[in-house]
C-alpha positions as CSV (number, residue, x, y, z in Angstrom):
1,M,-43.0,103.0,144.4
2,S,-46.8,104.0,143.8
3,Q,-49.1,101.4,142.3
4,P,-50.8,102.6,138.9
5,A,-54.6,103.7,139.4
6,A,-56.9,101.0,138.2
7,P,-58.8,102.4,135.4
8,K,-62.3,103.4,136.5
9,S,-65.2,101.1,134.9
10,Q,-67.5,102.3,132.8
11,T,-70.1,100.1,133.5
12,S,-70.8,101.1,136.9
13,N,-72.8,104.3,135.0
14,L,-74.8,102.1,132.6
15,Y,-77.9,100.2,132.6
16,Q,-78.0,96.8,130.8
17,W,-81.7,96.6,129.0
18,P,-83.4,93.2,129.7
19,Q,-83.1,91.6,126.2
20,N,-86.4,89.8,127.1
21,E,-88.2,92.4,127.4
22,P,-92.0,92.7,125.5
23,R,-90.5,95.0,122.3
24,T,-93.7,97.6,122.7
25,E,-93.7,101.1,121.0
26,I,-93.5,102.6,124.3
27,F,-90.6,100.6,125.7
28,C,-88.8,100.6,122.4
29,D,-89.2,104.8,122.8
30,Q,-87.8,105.0,125.8
31,Y,-84.7,102.6,125.3
32,A,-84.1,104.6,122.0
33,R,-83.9,107.9,123.5
34,A,-81.7,106.4,126.5
35,A,-79.4,105.1,123.7
36,T,-79.7,108.3,121.4
37,G,-79.5,111.0,124.0
38,M,-78.4,114.6,123.0
39,R,-75.3,114.3,122.3
40,G,-75.3,115.4,118.5
41,T,-76.9,118.6,119.5
42,E,-74.9,119.3,122.5
43,Q,-71.8,119.1,120.5
44,G,-73.1,120.8,117.6
45,S,-73.9,123.9,119.5
46,R,-70.5,123.8,121.1
47,T,-68.9,123.3,117.7
48,G,-70.9,126.1,116.2
49,T,-70.6,128.5,119.2
50,N,-66.5,128.0,118.9
51,L,-66.8,128.7,115.3
52,G,-68.3,131.6,114.7
53,Q,-66.9,133.3,117.8
54,G,-63.5,132.8,116.7
55,L,-64.3,133.7,112.9
56,G,-66.8,136.7,113.9
57,Y,-63.4,137.8,116.1
58,I,-61.1,137.2,113.0
59,G,-63.4,139.1,110.7
60,T,-64.6,141.8,112.7
61,R,-62.0,142.6,115.6
62,D,-65.0,143.2,117.9
63,R,-66.0,140.9,120.9
64,K,-69.7,141.4,120.7
65,Q,-70.1,140.8,117.4
66,A,-68.5,137.6,117.8
67,E,-70.8,136.7,120.4
68,A,-73.0,137.2,118.1
69,F,-71.5,135.5,115.2
70,G,-71.3,132.7,117.9
71,M,-74.7,132.4,118.6
72,I,-75.5,131.9,115.1
73,G,-73.3,129.6,114.7
74,A,-74.5,128.0,118.0
75,T,-77.9,127.5,116.3
76,L,-76.5,126.1,113.2
77,G,-74.9,123.9,115.0
78,A,-77.2,122.6,117.2
79,S,-79.6,121.8,114.3
80,E,-77.2,119.8,112.4
81,G,-76.7,117.8,115.6
82,R,-80.3,117.3,116.0
83,A,-80.8,116.0,112.9
84,Q,-78.2,113.5,113.7
85,D,-79.9,112.7,117.1
86,Q,-82.9,111.8,115.1
87,E,-80.7,109.1,113.3
88,F,-79.8,107.8,115.4
89,Y,-83.0,107.6,117.2
90,S,-84.7,106.1,114.6
91,Y,-81.8,103.0,114.1
92,H,-82.1,102.2,118.0
93,F,-85.9,102.1,117.9
94,Q,-86.0,99.9,114.6
95,E,-83.3,97.5,116.3
96,C,-85.7,97.2,119.1
97,R,-88.9,96.8,117.4
98,T,-86.7,94.4,114.8
99,G,-85.7,92.7,118.0
100,G,-82.0,93.2,118.0
101,R,-79.4,93.4,120.6
102,L,-80.3,96.7,122.9
103,V,-77.2,97.9,124.4
104,P,-76.3,99.2,127.7
105,T,-76.6,103.1,128.1
106,P,-76.7,105.8,130.4
107,K,-78.7,105.7,134.0
């Protein structure tokens, strides 16, 4: 009987920001960018593409037109995702500037 594989540790891919670092604007900008990433923009783009292509094909039954609808959906989805990313950035930046706890971020 084989042993179950141990769960992979996520901490090895994370960087813990120093809590005692002076909270300068540059430091907090770097931290907020790392903490935010571009997940909203990327996810919005993927979702918009999938919805646009799917609904475009259902509506037109034409693969080329469905691809065009997918591009439009990707643009709209990325725009909405970017707005979400900006909100996360503002949150993390303010947390840093006011002395809040800094969360680990991807390396």
